[in-house]
C-alpha positions as CSV (number, residue, x, y, z in Angstrom):
1,M,-25.3,-25.0,-3.5
2,E,-22.5,-27.4,-2.6
3,N,-19.4,-28.7,-4.4
4,E,-18.4,-32.2,-4.4
5,S,-16.7,-31.9,-1.2
6,G,-19.7,-30.7,0.4
7,I,-18.8,-27.0,1.1
8,K,-21.5,-24.5,0.0
9,T,-20.6,-22.7,-2.5
10,R,-21.9,-19.4,-4.9
11,Q,-21.3,-19.0,-8.7
12,E,-19.6,-16.1,-10.1
13,K,-19.5,-15.6,-14.1
14,D,-16.9,-13.5,-15.9
15,F,-16.1,-13.2,-19.6
16,I,-14.2,-16.6,-19.5
17,G,-17.0,-18.7,-17.7
18,I,-18.4,-19.6,-14.3
19,K,-16.6,-20.4,-11.1
20,E,-17.7,-21.7,-8.0
21,I,-16.7,-19.5,-5.0
22,P,-16.8,-20.5,-1.3
23,Y,-20.1,-19.1,-0.2
24,D,-18.6,-17.0,2.6
25,A,-15.8,-15.5,0.9
26,Y,-15.5,-12.2,0.4
27,Y,-13.1,-12.3,-2.5
28,G,-14.7,-13.2,-5.9
29,I,-13.8,-15.0,-9.4
30,Q,-11.1,-12.5,-10.3
31,S,-9.2,-13.3,-7.0
32,V,-9.6,-17.0,-7.7
33,R,-8.2,-16.9,-11.1
34,A,-5.4,-14.8,-10.0
35,A,-4.7,-17.3,-7.1
36,E,-4.6,-20.2,-9.8
37,N,-2.7,-18.5,-12.4
38,F,0.0,-17.0,-10.1
39,N,0.4,-20.0,-7.3
40,I,4.1,-19.1,-7.0
41,T,5.4,-18.6,-3.5
42,G,2.3,-19.7,-1.4
43,L,3.1,-16.6,1.0
44,Q,0.3,-14.0,2.0
45,M,0.3,-10.2,1.1
46,H,2.1,-8.3,3.7
47,P,-0.5,-6.7,5.9
48,E,0.8,-3.1,5.3
49,I,0.0,-3.8,1.5
50,I,-3.5,-4.8,2.4
51,M,-3.7,-1.7,4.6
52,S,-2.5,0.6,2.3
53,I,-4.6,-0.4,-0.7
54,A,-7.6,-0.2,1.5
55,K,-6.8,3.6,2.3
56,I,-6.3,4.4,-1.2
57,K,-10.1,2.6,-2.2
58,K,-11.4,4.8,0.8
59,A,-9.7,7.9,-0.1
60,A,-11.1,7.3,-3.8
61,A,-14.6,6.8,-2.4
62,I,-14.4,9.9,-0.5
63,T,-13.4,11.8,-3.6
64,N,-15.9,10.1,-6.2
65,A,-18.7,11.2,-3.9
66,A,-17.2,14.8,-3.5
67,V,-17.4,15.1,-7.1
68,G,-21.0,13.5,-7.5
69,T,-19.6,10.4,-8.9
70,L,-20.7,7.8,-6.3
71,D,-23.9,8.2,-3.9
72,E,-23.6,8.6,-0.4
73,K,-25.0,5.1,0.6
74,R,-22.5,3.4,-1.2
75,T,-19.8,5.6,-0.1
76,S,-20.6,5.3,3.4
77,A,-20.5,1.7,3.3
78,I,-17.3,1.6,1.4
79,V,-15.5,3.7,3.8
80,T,-16.9,1.2,6.6
81,A,-15.5,-1.6,4.9
82,C,-11.9,-0.2,4.2
83,D,-11.5,1.2,7.6
84,E,-12.4,-2.5,8.7
85,I,-9.5,-3.7,6.4
86,I,-7.4,-1.0,8.0
87,S,-8.3,-2.3,11.5
88,G,-6.8,-5.5,10.4
89,R,-10.2,-7.3,9.5
90,F,-10.7,-9.6,6.6
91,H,-6.9,-10.0,5.4
92,A,-7.3,-13.5,5.2
93,E,-9.5,-12.9,2.5
94,F,-6.5,-11.4,0.2
95,I,-5.7,-14.7,-1.1
96,V,-3.4,-13.6,-4.4
97,D,0.2,-14.3,-4.0
98,P,2.8,-11.6,-3.4
99,I,4.6,-12.7,-6.6
100,Q,1.8,-12.0,-9.5
101,G,1.9,-11.2,-13.3
102,G,-0.3,-8.0,-14.7
103,A,1.3,-5.2,-12.7
104,G,-0.7,-5.5,-9.5
105,T,-4.1,-6.4,-11.1
106,S,-4.6,-9.4,-9.1
107,L,-4.1,-7.4,-6.0
108,N,-6.1,-4.6,-7.2
109,M,-9.3,-6.9,-8.0
110,N,-8.8,-8.7,-4.9
111,A,-9.2,-5.7,-2.8
112,N,-12.4,-4.6,-4.9
113,E,-13.8,-7.9,-4.8
114,V,-13.2,-8.1,-0.8
115,I,-14.6,-4.5,-0.1
116,A,-17.5,-4.5,-2.6
117,N,-18.9,-8.1,-1.0
118,R,-18.3,-6.9,2.3
119,V,-20.4,-3.6,1.4
120,I,-22.8,-5.7,-0.2
121,E,-23.4,-7.7,3.5
122,L,-23.4,-4.2,5.1
123,M,-26.3,-3.3,2.5
124,C,-28.0,-6.7,3.6
125,G,-27.4,-8.5,-0.1
126,E,-26.1,-11.6,-0.7
127,K,-22.1,-11.8,-1.5
128,G,-22.0,-12.2,-5.3
129,D,-24.5,-9.8,-6.2
130,Y,-22.5,-6.8,-7.8
131,S,-25.7,-5.2,-8.8
132,L,-25.9,-3.6,-5.6
133,V,-22.2,-2.9,-5.5
134,H,-19.6,-3.9,-8.3
135,P,-16.0,-4.0,-7.7
136,N,-15.1,-2.3,-11.2
137,D,-18.0,0.3,-11.2
138,H,-18.0,1.4,-7.5
139,V,-15.1,0.5,-5.8
140,N,-12.5,0.7,-8.2
141,C,-14.3,4.2,-9.8
142,G,-12.1,6.7,-11.1
143,Q,-9.0,4.1,-10.6
144,S,-6.5,1.7,-12.5
145,T,-4.2,-0.7,-11.4
146,N,-1.5,1.3,-12.9
147,D,-2.1,4.3,-10.4
148,V,-3.4,2.0,-7.5
149,F,-0.9,-0.5,-7.4
150,P,2.5,1.6,-7.7
151,S,0.7,4.2,-4.9
152,C,-0.2,1.3,-2.8
153,G,3.5,0.1,-3.1
154,R,5.0,3.8,-2.2
155,I,2.5,4.0,1.0
156,A,3.2,0.7,2.4
157,T,7.2,1.5,1.9
158,L,6.8,4.9,3.5
159,N,5.1,3.4,6.6
160,L,7.9,0.5,6.9
161,L,10.7,3.1,6.3
162,N,9.2,5.1,9.0
163,N,9.2,2.1,11.4
164,A,12.7,1.4,10.4
165,S,13.9,5.0,10.8
166,N,12.3,4.9,14.4
167,E,14.4,1.8,15.5
168,L,17.4,3.1,14.0
169,N,17.0,6.4,15.8
170,R,16.7,4.1,19.1
171,L,20.0,2.2,18.1
172,W,21.9,5.6,17.1
173,T,20.8,7.2,20.2
174,A,22.3,3.9,22.3
175,L,25.6,3.9,20.3
176,Y,26.3,7.8,20.8
177,D,25.6,7.6,24.5
178,K,28.0,4.8,24.8
179,S,30.7,6.5,23.0
180,N,30.3,9.1,25.9
181,E,30.4,6.5,28.5
182,F,33.4,4.5,27.0
183,D,35.3,7.8,25.8
184,H,38.2,7.2,28.7
185,V,38.6,3.4,27.9
186,I,41.9,2.9,25.8
187,K,42.1,0.0,23.2
188,M,44.2,-1.2,20.6
189,G,43.0,-0.4,17.2
190,R,43.6,-3.1,14.5
191,T,44.5,-3.4,11.0
192,Q,45.2,-6.2,9.0
193,L,43.7,-8.1,11.8
194,Q,46.9,-7.3,14.1
195,D,47.0,-5.0,16.8
196,A,48.1,-1.5,15.6
197,I,47.8,1.9,17.2
198,P,45.7,2.9,20.2
199,I,42.0,3.9,20.0
200,R,39.3,5.1,22.6
201,L,36.7,2.4,22.8
202,G,34.4,5.7,22.6
203,Q,35.7,6.6,19.3
204,G,34.5,3.2,17.6
205,F,31.5,3.5,19.1
206,H,31.1,7.3,17.7
207,A,31.9,5.7,14.6
208,Y,29.2,3.2,14.7
209,A,26.7,5.9,15.6
210,S,27.9,7.7,12.4
211,A,27.2,4.9,10.2
212,I,23.9,4.4,11.6
213,R,23.3,8.2,11.2
214,R,24.3,7.9,7.5
215,D,21.6,5.1,7.1
216,I,18.9,7.2,8.5
217,T,19.8,10.1,6.1
218,R,19.3,7.5,3.3
219,F,15.9,6.6,4.5
220,D,14.9,9.9,4.7
221,Y,16.1,10.5,0.9
222,A,13.7,7.6,-0.1
223,K,11.0,8.5,2.0
224,Q,10.9,11.9,0.0
225,E,10.8,9.9,-3.2
226,M,8.2,7.6,-1.9
227,R,5.7,10.1,-1.1
228,V,4.9,11.2,-4.7
229,L,2.3,9.5,-6.3
230,N,1.0,8.8,-9.7
231,L,-2.8,8.3,-8.1
232,G,-5.5,9.9,-10.3
233,G,-3.2,9.1,-13.5
234,T,-5.4,5.8,-14.1
235,A,-4.0,3.5,-16.8
236,I,-1.5,5.4,-18.7
237,G,-1.2,8.8,-16.9
238,T,-4.1,10.6,-18.6
239,G,-6.6,10.5,-16.0
240,L,-9.0,8.8,-18.8
241,N,-12.4,7.7,-16.9
242,A,-11.6,9.7,-13.6
243,D,-13.5,13.2,-13.0
244,A,-11.2,16.0,-13.7
245,D,-11.6,17.2,-10.0
246,Y,-11.4,13.7,-8.5
247,I,-7.9,13.8,-10.1
248,K,-7.1,17.0,-8.2
249,K,-8.2,16.0,-4.9
250,V,-7.7,12.5,-4.5
251,V,-4.0,12.4,-3.0
252,R,-4.8,15.3,-0.9
253,N,-7.6,13.0,0.4
254,L,-5.5,10.0,1.0
255,A,-2.8,12.0,2.7
256,N,-5.4,13.2,5.3
257,I,-6.5,9.1,5.7
258,S,-3.0,7.8,6.0
259,G,-1.3,10.8,7.8
260,L,1.6,10.7,5.5
261,Q,2.7,13.5,3.6
262,L,1.8,12.7,0.3
263,V,2.1,14.6,-2.8
264,Q,0.9,14.0,-6.4
265,A,3.6,13.5,-9.3
266,F,3.7,16.7,-11.4
267,E,3.4,14.5,-14.6
268,L,1.4,12.0,-14.4
269,I,2.2,10.5,-17.6
270,D,5.5,10.2,-17.0
271,A,5.1,8.8,-13.5
272,T,3.0,6.1,-14.4
273,Q,5.9,4.5,-16.8
274,P,8.0,1.9,-15.0
275,P,9.7,2.8,-11.9
276,K,11.9,5.9,-11.5
277,Q,12.2,9.0,-9.4
278,M,9.3,11.4,-9.5
279,Y,8.8,14.9,-8.8
280,S,5.7,16.9,-7.3
281,S,4.6,20.1,-8.5
282,P,7.7,22.9,-8.7
283,G,7.2,24.7,-5.6
284,F,4.3,22.7,-4.3
285,E,4.7,21.2,-0.5
286,W,2.2,19.5,1.3
287,H,1.6,20.5,5.0
288,Q,-0.3,18.4,7.4
C-alpha cells in the first residue's frame, strides 16, 4: 500500500495499534515509536554502539544454537545479518535518538527489528512477516535490554578507549623523543607569568610525556572495569528466561567475536543495578 505522500508502506501492529512503516525499511514499529517518543537531539547512534550491539546479538544467537534454543537455519541467518552490520551496512536503519528513555530499550528493539527483517529478507520472506523470525523471540532470545544495553556500552567504550590509548601512546613517544632531543637546550622557567629560574627544554617535554603516561594509565584502569559485563543476567540479574548453559557461555563467545578480553560479572544481580564498579569471579581471568 501507499501513504498520502505516495510512499510504499507496510503495516505493523503491536499492543498499542497499527503503524505504517516504509516498505523497504529494516526497522519496525517499535523503532518508529521510539523515534517519535524520544525525538531529542536529532543525532544518529554512534557507529561503535551499533557494531557493539550487533556483536552481542551474534554471540547470543551462536550461544542459543549451542544450547538448543535456536535452530540452525535462523542462527546462520542472524549471524550473517549481524556480520553485515558489524561491517558497516544498515547503520542508517538505526533511527532511534542516542538520548532515549527506557534504559536503552529503544536501541535494543531497533537492533532486534533491523536484524530480524534482514534475516527475513535472507530467507526470501517479506519484511514485517515476523512469523519467520521474530525480533523478540529469536533475535532477543535469552536477553533483556537491561543486560544488552550496558554490555553494549561497555564494549563500545572499550573499543574507543583502545583507539584513544593507541593515539596517546604515539603522543607519549613523540614527547619523550623530544625530551631527549631538547635536553641540551636551556631556557627560563616561569612562575607567576614571570621569568624565574633556568630549566632544560628537554625537562619540560619530559614532564609533558609523564602527564600523558599518567592518562594512559587511567585509561588502562578504566578498561579493566569496562571489560566486566552483566550479559546473561537478563532483566534483573537472575537470568530468568535464559538457558542456564547460555548464561555460562555467552560472554565467552562474545569475547571471541569482539576480540576483547571480556569477563562476566561475578554477581549478576548486583551488576545489573545502576552503574557501578563490577568484579569478575575471584581468581578468574580470561585469556585469548
